[in-house]
Each structure stands twice: as structure tokens, then as C-alpha cells.
Biotite code that builds the C-alpha atoms (Angstrom):
import biotite.structure as struc

atoms = struc.array([
    struc.Atom([24.834, 8.813, 47.536], chain_id="A", res_id=1, res_name="UNK", atom_name="CA", element="C"),
    struc.Atom([23.099, 11.152, 50.005], chain_id="A", res_id=2, res_name="UNK", atom_name="CA", element="C"),
    struc.Atom([21.910, 8.245, 52.153], chain_id="A", res_id=3, res_name="UNK", atom_name="CA", element="C"),
    struc.Atom([21.591, 8.948, 55.880], chain_id="A", res_id=4, res_name="UNK", atom_name="CA", element="C"),
    struc.Atom([23.363, 6.896, 58.562], chain_id="A", res_id=5, res_name="UNK", atom_name="CA", element="C"),
    struc.Atom([23.538, 6.806, 62.356], chain_id="A", res_id=6, res_name="UNK", atom_name="CA", element="C"),
    struc.Atom([26.695, 5.648, 64.108], chain_id="A", res_id=7, res_name="UNK", atom_name="CA", element="C"),
    struc.Atom([25.899, 3.183, 66.907], chain_id="A", res_id=8, res_name="UNK", atom_name="CA", element="C"),
    struc.Atom([28.919, 4.582, 68.798], chain_id="A", res_id=9, res_name="UNK", atom_name="CA", element="C"),
    struc.Atom([29.505, 8.285, 68.084], chain_id="A", res_id=10, res_name="UNK", atom_name="CA", element="C"),
    struc.Atom([32.582, 9.150, 66.019], chain_id="A", res_id=11, res_name="UNK", atom_name="CA", element="C"),
    struc.Atom([34.379, 12.232, 67.376], chain_id="A", res_id=12, res_name="UNK", atom_name="CA", element="C"),
    struc.Atom([31.146, 13.192, 69.169], chain_id="A", res_id=13, res_name="UNK", atom_name="CA", element="C"),
    struc.Atom([29.155, 12.927, 65.912], chain_id="A", res_id=14, res_name="UNK", atom_name="CA", element="C"),
    struc.Atom([26.333, 10.451, 65.446], chain_id="A", res_id=15, res_name="UNK", atom_name="CA", element="C"),
    struc.Atom([24.427, 11.420, 62.254], chain_id="A", res_id=16, res_name="UNK", atom_name="CA", element="C"),
    struc.Atom([26.041, 11.336, 58.813], chain_id="A", res_id=17, res_name="UNK", atom_name="CA", element="C"),
    struc.Atom([25.221, 11.702, 55.109], chain_id="A", res_id=18, res_name="UNK", atom_name="CA", element="C"),
    struc.Atom([27.107, 9.943, 52.299], chain_id="A", res_id=19, res_name="UNK", atom_name="CA", element="C"),
    struc.Atom([28.423, 12.823, 50.179], chain_id="A", res_id=20, res_name="UNK", atom_name="CA", element="C"),
    struc.Atom([30.902, 11.093, 47.859], chain_id="A", res_id=21, res_name="UNK", atom_name="CA", element="C"),
    struc.Atom([31.599, 7.631, 46.460], chain_id="A", res_id=22, res_name="UNK", atom_name="CA", element="C"),
    struc.Atom([35.229, 6.680, 45.802], chain_id="A", res_id=23, res_name="UNK", atom_name="CA", element="C"),
    struc.Atom([35.615, 4.375, 42.788], chain_id="A", res_id=24, res_name="UNK", atom_name="CA", element="C"),
    struc.Atom([38.596, 2.435, 41.459], chain_id="A", res_id=25, res_name="UNK", atom_name="CA", element="C"),
    struc.Atom([39.779, 2.134, 37.824], chain_id="A", res_id=26, res_name="UNK", atom_name="CA", element="C"),
    struc.Atom([37.122, -0.501, 37.074], chain_id="A", res_id=27, res_name="UNK", atom_name="CA", element="C"),
    struc.Atom([34.358, 1.793, 38.389], chain_id="A", res_id=28, res_name="UNK", atom_name="CA", element="C"),
    struc.Atom([33.776, -0.364, 41.489], chain_id="A", res_id=29, res_name="UNK", atom_name="CA", element="C"),
    struc.Atom([32.911, 1.528, 44.680], chain_id="A", res_id=30, res_name="UNK", atom_name="CA", element="C"),
    struc.Atom([35.780, 1.189, 47.165], chain_id="A", res_id=31, res_name="UNK", atom_name="CA", element="C"),
    struc.Atom([34.954, 3.789, 49.811], chain_id="A", res_id=32, res_name="UNK", atom_name="CA", element="C"),
    struc.Atom([32.504, 6.520, 50.686], chain_id="A", res_id=33, res_name="UNK", atom_name="CA", element="C"),
    struc.Atom([32.819, 9.912, 52.270], chain_id="A", res_id=34, res_name="UNK", atom_name="CA", element="C"),
    struc.Atom([30.556, 10.556, 55.232], chain_id="A", res_id=35, res_name="UNK", atom_name="CA", element="C"),
    struc.Atom([29.789, 14.107, 56.289], chain_id="A", res_id=36, res_name="UNK", atom_name="CA", element="C"),
    struc.Atom([28.696, 14.807, 59.862], chain_id="A", res_id=37, res_name="UNK", atom_name="CA", element="C"),
    struc.Atom([25.371, 16.617, 59.946], chain_id="A", res_id=38, res_name="UNK", atom_name="CA", element="C"),
    struc.Atom([26.217, 19.025, 62.763], chain_id="A", res_id=39, res_name="UNK", atom_name="CA", element="C"),
    struc.Atom([29.700, 20.287, 61.867], chain_id="A", res_id=40, res_name="UNK", atom_name="CA", element="C"),
    struc.Atom([30.063, 19.017, 58.260], chain_id="A", res_id=41, res_name="UNK", atom_name="CA", element="C"),
    struc.Atom([33.334, 17.248, 59.082], chain_id="A", res_id=42, res_name="UNK", atom_name="CA", element="C"),
    struc.Atom([34.122, 14.614, 56.422], chain_id="A", res_id=43, res_name="UNK", atom_name="CA", element="C"),
    struc.Atom([35.382, 11.080, 57.055], chain_id="A", res_id=44, res_name="UNK", atom_name="CA", element="C"),
    struc.Atom([36.210, 8.425, 54.447], chain_id="A", res_id=45, res_name="UNK", atom_name="CA", element="C"),
    struc.Atom([35.438, 4.781, 55.230], chain_id="A", res_id=46, res_name="UNK", atom_name="CA", element="C"),
    struc.Atom([35.239, 1.488, 53.338], chain_id="A", res_id=47, res_name="UNK", atom_name="CA", element="C"),
    struc.Atom([31.625, 1.430, 52.106], chain_id="A", res_id=48, res_name="UNK", atom_name="CA", element="C"),
    struc.Atom([31.173, -2.153, 53.294], chain_id="A", res_id=49, res_name="UNK", atom_name="CA", element="C"),
    struc.Atom([31.556, -0.991, 56.909], chain_id="A", res_id=50, res_name="UNK", atom_name="CA", element="C"),
    struc.Atom([28.038, 0.453, 56.576], chain_id="A", res_id=51, res_name="UNK", atom_name="CA", element="C"),
    struc.Atom([26.709, -3.128, 56.343], chain_id="A", res_id=52, res_name="UNK", atom_name="CA", element="C"),
    struc.Atom([27.881, -3.843, 59.910], chain_id="A", res_id=53, res_name="UNK", atom_name="CA", element="C"),
    struc.Atom([24.781, -3.247, 62.040], chain_id="A", res_id=54, res_name="UNK", atom_name="CA", element="C"),
    struc.Atom([26.886, -3.257, 65.208], chain_id="A", res_id=55, res_name="UNK", atom_name="CA", element="C"),
    struc.Atom([28.454, 0.037, 63.984], chain_id="A", res_id=56, res_name="UNK", atom_name="CA", element="C"),
    struc.Atom([25.895, 1.643, 61.647], chain_id="A", res_id=57, res_name="UNK", atom_name="CA", element="C"),
    struc.Atom([22.142, 1.866, 61.169], chain_id="A", res_id=58, res_name="UNK", atom_name="CA", element="C"),
    struc.Atom([20.473, 3.279, 58.085], chain_id="A", res_id=59, res_name="UNK", atom_name="CA", element="C"),
    struc.Atom([18.589, 6.521, 58.611], chain_id="A", res_id=60, res_name="UNK", atom_name="CA", element="C"),
    struc.Atom([18.766, 8.921, 61.539], chain_id="A", res_id=61, res_name="UNK", atom_name="CA", element="C"),
    struc.Atom([17.750, 7.459, 64.857], chain_id="A", res_id=62, res_name="UNK", atom_name="CA", element="C"),
])
């Protein structure tokens, strides 16, 4: 929660994001996360495991 991420390829002209919400299932396992763009605060929900793919995301703002 509140971790910072940089999209390798900008999403809808946005590159820097903050995790603002974790989506959990009935067993309390994290299934998705909500990313909020820093510039326009537009929210996008993705599978949290996509953040592990270094070809799409890097941790921190770069």
C-alpha cells in the first residue's frame, strides 16, 4: 500500500503511479491493486502480480 511505481511504457500518457488500494478475496489473499496516476489521480486496477514484471514496471519513480 502506498508504494510508488513507474510504468516502463506509459499508460494513457501516465508514467508514475501509487498503489492506493489492495483488493482481497474471501480468504484475505490479495488479488489486485488499484494504481493512482500521480499527475491526474486517475485510478486503474491491475492484477498485483503484474508489478513483478520488470519489462512493464519498476519500483519507485524513475
